[in-house]
OpenMM code with the backbone's topology and positions (N, CA, C; nanometers):
from openmm import Vec3, app, unit

residues = "UNK UNK UNK UNK UNK UNK UNK UNK UNK UNK UNK UNK UNK UNK UNK UNK UNK UNK UNK UNK UNK UNK UNK UNK UNK UNK UNK UNK UNK UNK UNK UNK UNK UNK UNK UNK UNK UNK UNK UNK UNK UNK UNK UNK UNK UNK UNK UNK UNK UNK UNK UNK UNK UNK UNK UNK UNK UNK UNK UNK UNK UNK UNK UNK UNK UNK UNK UNK UNK UNK UNK UNK UNK UNK UNK UNK UNK UNK UNK UNK UNK UNK UNK UNK UNK UNK UNK UNK UNK UNK UNK UNK UNK UNK UNK UNK UNK UNK UNK UNK UNK UNK UNK UNK UNK UNK UNK UNK UNK UNK UNK UNK UNK UNK UNK UNK UNK UNK UNK UNK UNK UNK UNK UNK UNK UNK UNK UNK UNK UNK UNK UNK UNK UNK UNK UNK UNK UNK UNK UNK UNK UNK UNK UNK UNK UNK UNK".split()
positions = [
    Vec3(8.5128, 15.4646, 14.3636),
    Vec3(8.4720, 15.3681, 14.4457),
    Vec3(8.5781, 15.2613, 14.4967),
    Vec3(8.6812, 15.2491, 14.4287),
    Vec3(8.7918, 15.1583, 14.4662),
    Vec3(8.8747, 15.2024, 14.5636),
    Vec3(8.8904, 15.3380, 14.5684),
    Vec3(8.9783, 15.4161, 14.6599),
    Vec3(8.9106, 15.4290, 14.8141),
    Vec3(8.7684, 15.3996, 14.8188),
    Vec3(8.7228, 15.4397, 14.9500),
    Vec3(8.6997, 15.3104, 15.0243),
    Vec3(8.8071, 15.2330, 15.0511),
    Vec3(8.7890, 15.1122, 15.1289),
    Vec3(8.9064, 15.1109, 15.2276),
    Vec3(8.8847, 15.0190, 15.3199),
    Vec3(8.9958, 14.9879, 15.4199),
    Vec3(8.9718, 14.8512, 15.4789),
    Vec3(9.0866, 14.7905, 15.5286),
    Vec3(9.0635, 14.6773, 15.6160),
    Vec3(9.0286, 14.7113, 15.7710),
    Vec3(8.9672, 14.6049, 15.8307),
    Vec3(8.9213, 14.6355, 15.9633),
    Vec3(8.9464, 14.4964, 16.0226),
    Vec3(8.9509, 14.4977, 16.1788),
    Vec3(8.9443, 14.3721, 16.2421),
    Vec3(8.8221, 14.3100, 16.2651),
    Vec3(8.8211, 14.1851, 16.2473),
    Vec3(8.6937, 14.1030, 16.2723),
    Vec3(8.6660, 14.0651, 16.4201),
    Vec3(8.5422, 14.0689, 16.4549),
    Vec3(8.5035, 14.0222, 16.5987),
    Vec3(8.3987, 13.9196, 16.5845),
    Vec3(8.3686, 13.8589, 16.6841),
    Vec3(8.2688, 13.7519, 16.6835),
    Vec3(8.1243, 13.8164, 16.6341),
    Vec3(8.0987, 13.9559, 16.6740),
    Vec3(7.9736, 14.0070, 16.6338),
    Vec3(7.9667, 14.0117, 16.4867),
    Vec3(8.0812, 14.0089, 16.4015),
    Vec3(8.0711, 14.0024, 16.2526),
    Vec3(8.0554, 13.8534, 16.2057),
    Vec3(8.0568, 13.7504, 16.2784),
    Vec3(8.0384, 13.6227, 16.2258),
    Vec3(7.9035, 13.5988, 16.1509),
    Vec3(7.7899, 13.6378, 16.2050),
    Vec3(7.6533, 13.6207, 16.1404),
    Vec3(7.6415, 13.6991, 15.9992),
    Vec3(7.6794, 13.8297, 16.0100),
    Vec3(7.6541, 13.9127, 15.8860),
    Vec3(7.7606, 13.8540, 15.7714),
    Vec3(7.8836, 13.8137, 15.8169),
    Vec3(7.9824, 13.7492, 15.7130),
    Vec3(7.9255, 13.6252, 15.6539),
    Vec3(7.8766, 13.5605, 15.7496),
    Vec3(7.8159, 13.4355, 15.7162),
    Vec3(7.7039, 13.4365, 15.6083),
    Vec3(7.6114, 13.5375, 15.6222),
    Vec3(7.5037, 13.5646, 15.5195),
    Vec3(7.5694, 13.6255, 15.4119),
    Vec3(7.6718, 13.7025, 15.4127),
    Vec3(7.7443, 13.7330, 15.2934),
    Vec3(7.7928, 13.6298, 15.2100),
    Vec3(7.8698, 13.5443, 15.2674),
    Vec3(7.9271, 13.4236, 15.2104),
    Vec3(7.8282, 13.3355, 15.1367),
    Vec3(7.7161, 13.3178, 15.2155),
    Vec3(7.6121, 13.2198, 15.1533),
    Vec3(7.5562, 13.3037, 15.0260),
    Vec3(7.5240, 13.4387, 15.0367),
    Vec3(7.4804, 13.5117, 14.9237),
    Vec3(7.5666, 13.5075, 14.8040),
    Vec3(7.7077, 13.5131, 14.8275),
    Vec3(7.8034, 13.5130, 14.7208),
    Vec3(7.8294, 13.3827, 14.6622),
    Vec3(7.8224, 13.2717, 14.7532),
    Vec3(7.8664, 13.1517, 14.7137),
    Vec3(7.7708, 13.0556, 14.6792),
    Vec3(7.6474, 13.0733, 14.7192),
    Vec3(7.5453, 12.9758, 14.6941),
    Vec3(7.5289, 12.9028, 14.5707),
    Vec3(7.5073, 12.9988, 14.4714),
    Vec3(7.4736, 12.9488, 14.3349),
    Vec3(7.5852, 12.8458, 14.2753),
    Vec3(7.7217, 12.9050, 14.3285),
    Vec3(7.8371, 12.8216, 14.2856),
    Vec3(7.8554, 12.6865, 14.3526),
    Vec3(7.8213, 12.6789, 14.4837),
    Vec3(7.8272, 12.5612, 14.5588),
    Vec3(7.7029, 12.4646, 14.5143),
    Vec3(7.5839, 12.5289, 14.4840),
    Vec3(7.4879, 12.4352, 14.4359),
    Vec3(7.5164, 12.3857, 14.2990),
    Vec3(7.5976, 12.4444, 14.2068),
    Vec3(7.6345, 12.4018, 14.0826),
    Vec3(7.7423, 12.2636, 14.0947),
    Vec3(7.8005, 12.2631, 14.2188),
    Vec3(7.8925, 12.1450, 14.2412),
    Vec3(7.8230, 12.0509, 14.3406),
    Vec3(7.7055, 12.0722, 14.3604),
    Vec3(7.6171, 12.0002, 14.4659),
    Vec3(7.6896, 11.9946, 14.6133),
    Vec3(7.7478, 12.1132, 14.6409),
    Vec3(7.8164, 12.1136, 14.7817),
    Vec3(7.7508, 12.2194, 14.8695),
    Vec3(7.6279, 12.2712, 14.8316),
    Vec3(7.5600, 12.3818, 14.9055),
    Vec3(7.4741, 12.3095, 15.0253),
    Vec3(7.4956, 12.3392, 15.1435),
    Vec3(7.4172, 12.2892, 15.2567),
    Vec3(7.4462, 12.4052, 15.3756),
    Vec3(7.3304, 12.4671, 15.4041),
    Vec3(7.3529, 12.5788, 15.5076),
    Vec3(7.4343, 12.5338, 15.6282),
    Vec3(7.4010, 12.4142, 15.6795),
    Vec3(7.4806, 12.3724, 15.8040),
    Vec3(7.6241, 12.3500, 15.7735),
    Vec3(7.6635, 12.2914, 15.6615),
    Vec3(7.8113, 12.2825, 15.6154),
    Vec3(7.8582, 12.4186, 15.5956),
    Vec3(7.7866, 12.5139, 15.5317),
    Vec3(7.8419, 12.6458, 15.5108),
    Vec3(7.8733, 12.7057, 15.6358),
    Vec3(7.7836, 12.7028, 15.7484),
    Vec3(7.8290, 12.7647, 15.8704),
    Vec3(7.9544, 12.6957, 15.9271),
    Vec3(7.9368, 12.5537, 15.9389),
    Vec3(8.0521, 12.4851, 15.9998),
    Vec3(8.1877, 12.5304, 15.9283),
    Vec3(8.2006, 12.5392, 15.8014),
    Vec3(8.3203, 12.5559, 15.7301),
    Vec3(8.3666, 12.6965, 15.7567),
    Vec3(8.2671, 12.8108, 15.7612),
    Vec3(8.3172, 12.9406, 15.7897),
    Vec3(8.3537, 12.9543, 15.9227),
    Vec3(8.2849, 12.8846, 16.0287),
    Vec3(8.3265, 12.8794, 16.1591),
    Vec3(8.4577, 12.8352, 16.1865),
    Vec3(8.5041, 12.7279, 16.1212),
    Vec3(8.6270, 12.6594, 16.1364),
    Vec3(8.7396, 12.7563, 16.1092),
    Vec3(8.7242, 12.8516, 16.0083),
    Vec3(8.8193, 12.9440, 15.9624),
    Vec3(8.8068, 13.0896, 16.0293),
    Vec3(8.7025, 13.1104, 16.0767),
    Vec3(8.6653, 13.2467, 16.1207),
    Vec3(8.7699, 13.3000, 16.2361),
    Vec3(8.8102, 13.2264, 16.3271),
    Vec3(8.8939, 13.2774, 16.4321),
    Vec3(9.0525, 13.2453, 16.3843),
    Vec3(9.0843, 13.1975, 16.2865),
    Vec3(9.2133, 13.1867, 16.2358),
    Vec3(9.2819, 13.3127, 16.2265),
    Vec3(9.4062, 13.3346, 16.2455),
    Vec3(9.4664, 13.4693, 16.2407),
    Vec3(9.4538, 13.5093, 16.0942),
    Vec3(9.4381, 13.6457, 16.0826),
    Vec3(9.4508, 13.6942, 15.9501),
    Vec3(9.3064, 13.7304, 15.8744),
    Vec3(9.2153, 13.7030, 15.9330),
    Vec3(9.0736, 13.7446, 15.8811),
    Vec3(9.0571, 13.8929, 15.9078),
    Vec3(9.0177, 13.9629, 15.7749),
    Vec3(9.0132, 14.1048, 15.7640),
    Vec3(8.8708, 14.1425, 15.7342),
    Vec3(8.8142, 14.2281, 15.7858),
    Vec3(8.6815, 14.2902, 15.7297),
    Vec3(8.7380, 14.3816, 15.6172),
    Vec3(8.6409, 14.4000, 15.5345),
    Vec3(8.6595, 14.5018, 15.4128),
    Vec3(8.5617, 14.5997, 15.4245),
    Vec3(8.5960, 14.7273, 15.4638),
    Vec3(8.5023, 14.8296, 15.5032),
    Vec3(8.4935, 14.9505, 15.3986),
    Vec3(8.3724, 15.0102, 15.3798),
    Vec3(8.3586, 15.1257, 15.3179),
    Vec3(8.2899, 15.2247, 15.3874),
    Vec3(8.3635, 15.3306, 15.4378),
    Vec3(8.2852, 15.4036, 15.5406),
    Vec3(8.2684, 15.3294, 15.6782),
    Vec3(8.1570, 15.3110, 15.7220),
    Vec3(8.1405, 15.2428, 15.8526),
    Vec3(8.0687, 15.0988, 15.8068),
    Vec3(8.0504, 15.0777, 15.6738),
    Vec3(7.9818, 14.9639, 15.6407),
    Vec3(8.0772, 14.8486, 15.6216),
    Vec3(8.0531, 14.7164, 15.6603),
    Vec3(8.1138, 14.5987, 15.6107),
    Vec3(8.0689, 14.5410, 15.4789),
    Vec3(8.1646, 14.5575, 15.3863),
    Vec3(8.1238, 14.5178, 15.2478),
    Vec3(8.1854, 14.3938, 15.2126),
    Vec3(8.2673, 14.3273, 15.2941),
    Vec3(8.3201, 14.2097, 15.2577),
    Vec3(8.4265, 14.1588, 15.3707),
    Vec3(8.4940, 14.0555, 15.3376),
    Vec3(8.5917, 14.0013, 15.4096),
    Vec3(8.7040, 13.9159, 15.3199),
    Vec3(8.8209, 13.9011, 15.3994),
    Vec3(8.9304, 13.8285, 15.3289),
    Vec3(9.0182, 13.7629, 15.4378),
    Vec3(9.0459, 13.6486, 15.4176),
    Vec3(9.1585, 13.5652, 15.5084),
    Vec3(9.2831, 13.5766, 15.4408),
    Vec3(9.3805, 13.6361, 15.5042),
    Vec3(9.5133, 13.6530, 15.4505),
    Vec3(9.5968, 13.5843, 15.5782),
    Vec3(9.6316, 13.4564, 15.5499),
    Vec3(9.6681, 13.3722, 15.6580),
    Vec3(9.8297, 13.3489, 15.6276),
    Vec3(9.9161, 13.4037, 15.7197),
    Vec3(10.0544, 13.4099, 15.6877),
    Vec3(10.1158, 13.2813, 15.7532),
    Vec3(10.1667, 13.1925, 15.6817),
    Vec3(10.2342, 13.0644, 15.7242),
    Vec3(10.3820, 13.0698, 15.7190),
    Vec3(10.4517, 12.9711, 15.7504),
    Vec3(10.5878, 12.9624, 15.7497),
    Vec3(10.6503, 12.9584, 15.6072),
    Vec3(10.5837, 12.9051, 15.5191),
    Vec3(10.6284, 12.9010, 15.3737),
    Vec3(10.5357, 12.9875, 15.2739),
    Vec3(10.4363, 13.0146, 15.3103),
    Vec3(10.3346, 13.0647, 15.2139),
    Vec3(10.2142, 13.1409, 15.2873),
    Vec3(10.1369, 13.2275, 15.2137),
    Vec3(10.0197, 13.2888, 15.2449),
    Vec3(9.9102, 13.2299, 15.2017),
    Vec3(9.8294, 13.1846, 15.2888),
    Vec3(9.6874, 13.1257, 15.2199),
    Vec3(9.5888, 13.2313, 15.2144),
    Vec3(9.5174, 13.2345, 15.1037),
    Vec3(9.4163, 13.3439, 15.0776),
    Vec3(9.2809, 13.2622, 15.0892),
    Vec3(9.1848, 13.3001, 15.1761),
    Vec3(9.0632, 13.2315, 15.1655),
    Vec3(8.9645, 13.3398, 15.2206),
    Vec3(8.8179, 13.3028, 15.2042),
    Vec3(8.7208, 13.3635, 15.2541),
    Vec3(8.7217, 13.5228, 15.1821),
    Vec3(8.7423, 13.5239, 15.0738),
    Vec3(8.7491, 13.6552, 15.0057),
    Vec3(8.6076, 13.6887, 14.9357),
    Vec3(8.5305, 13.7510, 15.0232),
    Vec3(8.3944, 13.7681, 14.9755),
    Vec3(8.3520, 13.9220, 14.9712),
    Vec3(8.2960, 13.9594, 14.8576),
    Vec3(8.2498, 14.1010, 14.8600),
    Vec3(8.1066, 14.1045, 14.8293),
    Vec3(8.0333, 14.1796, 14.8876),
    Vec3(7.8801, 14.2121, 14.8807),
    Vec3(7.8681, 14.2269, 14.7234),
    Vec3(7.7773, 14.1614, 14.6683),
    Vec3(7.7393, 14.1831, 14.5108),
    Vec3(7.7462, 14.2889, 14.4523),
    Vec3(7.6823, 14.4079, 14.5554),
    Vec3(7.6827, 14.5470, 14.4780),
    Vec3(7.8357, 14.5941, 14.4439),
    Vec3(7.9293, 14.5148, 14.5035),
    Vec3(8.0700, 14.5750, 14.4632),
    Vec3(8.1348, 14.4845, 14.3527),
    Vec3(8.0712, 14.3746, 14.3055),
    Vec3(8.1251, 14.2978, 14.2125),
    Vec3(8.1418, 14.3823, 14.0863),
    Vec3(8.2407, 14.3472, 14.0108),
    Vec3(8.2734, 14.3904, 13.8742),
    Vec3(8.2804, 14.5613, 13.8812),
    Vec3(8.3369, 14.6091, 13.9881),
    Vec3(8.3601, 14.7491, 13.9957),
    Vec3(8.5060, 14.7831, 14.0162),
    Vec3(8.6058, 14.6745, 14.0128),
    Vec3(8.7220, 14.6988, 14.0144),
    Vec3(8.7799, 14.7019, 14.1625),
    Vec3(8.6861, 14.6838, 14.2599),
    Vec3(8.7200, 14.6984, 14.4170),
    Vec3(8.7933, 14.5540, 14.4307),
    Vec3(8.7577, 14.4425, 14.3815),
    Vec3(8.8102, 14.3229, 14.4074),
    Vec3(8.9675, 14.3248, 14.3684),
    Vec3(8.9822, 14.3771, 14.2430),
    Vec3(9.1288, 14.3858, 14.1867),
    Vec3(9.2036, 14.4793, 14.2738),
    Vec3(9.1422, 14.5995, 14.3337),
    Vec3(9.2157, 14.6822, 14.4223),
    Vec3(9.2651, 14.6122, 14.5443),
    Vec3(9.1777, 14.5525, 14.6016),
    Vec3(9.1914, 14.4864, 14.7171),
    Vec3(9.3156, 14.3644, 14.6947),
    Vec3(9.2927, 14.3069, 14.6046),
    Vec3(9.3923, 14.1902, 14.5695),
    Vec3(9.5282, 14.2399, 14.5479),
    Vec3(9.5409, 14.3488, 14.4805),
    Vec3(9.6841, 14.4112, 14.4549),
    Vec3(9.7458, 14.4552, 14.5836),
    Vec3(9.6641, 14.5148, 14.6786),
    Vec3(9.7087, 14.5487, 14.8169),
    Vec3(9.7646, 14.4155, 14.8759),
    Vec3(9.6887, 14.3089, 14.8763),
    Vec3(9.7309, 14.1842, 14.9248),
    Vec3(9.8506, 14.1180, 14.8735),
    Vec3(9.8705, 14.1403, 14.7383),
    Vec3(9.9794, 14.0697, 14.6578),
    Vec3(10.0906, 14.1571, 14.6909),
    Vec3(10.0959, 14.2925, 14.7053),
    Vec3(10.2166, 14.3530, 14.7438),
    Vec3(10.2581, 14.3387, 14.8983),
    Vec3(10.1601, 14.3186, 14.9817),
    Vec3(10.2005, 14.2663, 15.1231),
    Vec3(10.2643, 14.1269, 15.1077),
    Vec3(10.2141, 14.0367, 15.0288),
    Vec3(10.2752, 13.9073, 15.0110),
    Vec3(10.4181, 13.9170, 14.9703),
    Vec3(10.4393, 13.9905, 14.8659),
    Vec3(10.5696, 14.0237, 14.8197),
    Vec3(10.6639, 14.0881, 14.9085),
    Vec3(10.6158, 14.1649, 14.9839),
    Vec3(10.6827, 14.2238, 15.0850),
    Vec3(10.7524, 14.1411, 15.1950),
    Vec3(10.6556, 14.0401, 15.2230),
    Vec3(10.6806, 13.9336, 15.3163),
    Vec3(10.7810, 13.8236, 15.2572),
    Vec3(10.7922, 13.8276, 15.1262),
    Vec3(10.8685, 13.7324, 15.0473),
    Vec3(10.8056, 13.5964, 15.0466),
    Vec3(10.6829, 13.5954, 15.0367),
    Vec3(10.5994, 13.4615, 15.0397),
    Vec3(10.5003, 13.4510, 14.9214),
    Vec3(10.5096, 13.3277, 14.8685),
    Vec3(10.4011, 13.2997, 14.7620),
    Vec3(10.2593, 13.2963, 14.8303),
    Vec3(10.1476, 13.3124, 14.7391),
    Vec3(10.0121, 13.3043, 14.7885),
    Vec3(9.9501, 13.1912, 14.7221),
    Vec3(9.8807, 13.1166, 14.7988),
    Vec3(9.7975, 13.0021, 14.7535),
    Vec3(9.6438, 13.0208, 14.8011),
    Vec3(9.5694, 12.9423, 14.7104),
    Vec3(9.4202, 12.9584, 14.7376),
    Vec3(9.3488, 12.8609, 14.6463),
    Vec3(9.2410, 12.8158, 14.7027),
    Vec3(9.1496, 12.7342, 14.6165),
    Vec3(9.0300, 12.8011, 14.5526),
    Vec3(8.9864, 12.7444, 14.4463),
    Vec3(8.8744, 12.8164, 14.3537),
    Vec3(8.7845, 12.7175, 14.3160),
    Vec3(8.6538, 12.7187, 14.3339),
    Vec3(8.5647, 12.6350, 14.2832),
    Vec3(8.5814, 12.6178, 14.1483),
    Vec3(8.5794, 12.4829, 14.0756),
    Vec3(8.5790, 12.4482, 13.9375),
    Vec3(8.4762, 12.5419, 13.8651),
    Vec3(8.5036, 12.5974, 13.7532),
    Vec3(8.3916, 12.6771, 13.6775),
    Vec3(8.3558, 12.8018, 13.7327),
    Vec3(8.4123, 12.8591, 13.8447),
    Vec3(8.4072, 12.9907, 13.8872),
    Vec3(8.4675, 13.0907, 13.8209),
    Vec3(8.3965, 13.2119, 13.8120),
    Vec3(8.4714, 13.3211, 13.7454),
    Vec3(8.5798, 13.3869, 13.8142),
    Vec3(8.5876, 13.3422, 13.9440),
    Vec3(8.7306, 13.3571, 14.0200),
    Vec3(8.8395, 13.3013, 13.9668),
    Vec3(8.8251, 13.1982, 13.8812),
    Vec3(8.9435, 13.1305, 13.8160),
    Vec3(9.0134, 13.2352, 13.7295),
    Vec3(8.9229, 13.2999, 13.6300),
    Vec3(8.9855, 13.4012, 13.5500),
    Vec3(9.0490, 13.5154, 13.6283),
    Vec3(8.9738, 13.5613, 13.7258),
    Vec3(9.0344, 13.6633, 13.8019),
    Vec3(9.1615, 13.6373, 13.8445),
    Vec3(9.1897, 13.5240, 13.9215),
    Vec3(9.3160, 13.4890, 13.9691),
    Vec3(9.4308, 13.4767, 13.8822),
    Vec3(9.3966, 13.3999, 13.7587),
    Vec3(9.4919, 13.3921, 13.6538),
    Vec3(9.5280, 13.5228, 13.5956),
    Vec3(9.4419, 13.6088, 13.5745),
    Vec3(9.4747, 13.7536, 13.5319),
    Vec3(9.5722, 13.8249, 13.6175),
    Vec3(9.5837, 13.7773, 13.7524),
    Vec3(9.6629, 13.8531, 13.8463),
    Vec3(9.7866, 13.7582, 13.8825),
    Vec3(9.8305, 13.6755, 13.7863),
    Vec3(9.9579, 13.6122, 13.8008),
    Vec3(9.9544, 13.4760, 13.8750),
    Vec3(9.8426, 13.4270, 13.9014),
    Vec3(9.8241, 13.2882, 13.9677),
    Vec3(9.8285, 13.1712, 13.8565),
    Vec3(9.8874, 13.0767, 13.9024),
    Vec3(9.8868, 12.9479, 13.8109),
    Vec3(9.8294, 12.8384, 13.8871),
    Vec3(9.7462, 12.7669, 13.8154),
    Vec3(9.6728, 12.6516, 13.8645),
    Vec3(9.7793, 12.5391, 13.8740),
    Vec3(9.7834, 12.4991, 14.0218),
    Vec3(9.8750, 12.3663, 14.0468),
    Vec3(9.8152, 12.2369, 14.0400),
    Vec3(9.6848, 12.2410, 14.0584),
    Vec3(9.6215, 12.1067, 14.0690),
    Vec3(9.4762, 12.1349, 14.0760),
    Vec3(9.3788, 12.0270, 14.0510),
    Vec3(9.2469, 12.0329, 14.0568),
    Vec3(9.1908, 11.8987, 14.1011),
    Vec3(9.0786, 11.8885, 14.1717),
    Vec3(8.9998, 11.7822, 14.1783),
    Vec3(8.8621, 11.7872, 14.1192),
    Vec3(8.7753, 11.7258, 14.1460),
    Vec3(8.6413, 11.7348, 14.0822),
    Vec3(8.5624, 11.8525, 14.1595),
    Vec3(8.6148, 11.9107, 14.2474),
    Vec3(8.5461, 12.0349, 14.3109),
    Vec3(8.6220, 12.1594, 14.2976),
    Vec3(8.7608, 12.1657, 14.3228),
    Vec3(8.8117, 12.2878, 14.3199),
    Vec3(8.9496, 12.2750, 14.2699),
    Vec3(9.0061, 12.3947, 14.2257),
    Vec3(9.1441, 12.3899, 14.1892),
    Vec3(9.2407, 12.4617, 14.2829),
    Vec3(9.3663, 12.4306, 14.2980),
    Vec3(9.4535, 12.5004, 14.3876),
    Vec3(9.5429, 12.5749, 14.2985),
    Vec3(9.5657, 12.7231, 14.3459),
    Vec3(9.6391, 12.8107, 14.2587),
    Vec3(9.7513, 12.8858, 14.3491),
    Vec3(9.8616, 12.9205, 14.2932),
    Vec3(9.9821, 12.9758, 14.3633),
    Vec3(10.0156, 13.0985, 14.2719),
    Vec3(10.0534, 13.2017, 14.3376),
    Vec3(10.1117, 13.3094, 14.2797),
    Vec3(10.2617, 13.3398, 14.3422),
    Vec3(10.3546, 13.3230, 14.2666),
    Vec3(10.4934, 13.3346, 14.3270),
    Vec3(10.5203, 13.4750, 14.3683),
    Vec3(10.6272, 13.4921, 14.4526),
    Vec3(10.6714, 13.6007, 14.4864),
    Vec3(10.7267, 13.6908, 14.3770),
    Vec3(10.7082, 13.8267, 14.3580),
    Vec3(10.7518, 13.9198, 14.2745),
    Vec3(10.8607, 14.0151, 14.3153),
] * unit.nanometer
topology = app.Topology()
chain = topology.addChain("A")
for resn in residues:
    res = topology.addResidue(resn, chain)
    for name in ("N", "CA", "C"):
        topology.addAtom(name, app.Element.getBySymbol(name[0]), res)
């Protein structure tokens, strides 16, 4: 399963399916912190959708997720990392993250991201060398230094 994926370019036609995926994956977590609102979910995803670096995650011809790998002057910002629930806990997320981390290391840039407090993603990123820099009542900011 983990070897049969690739990145692809996102287009406007991917917006609605990816938004539905984002809502499916994030809804219960956002409800837990009282931040779920369908209009807000659409607006936030729309704000980041056309930023350079959004990649589809494909298995065969099927879109099974997406990830934002946003290369800046001093860091890479990772956002919008969503996988279809059928691919959770299969090792696929780890395989994808390892490719992204190797890319960040090759560019010589640290990677930063935000994670909702209380999310399982917290442990996932800590296992992969990220450290928590700060947190507020909603989310924590994590960074992984260049290796």
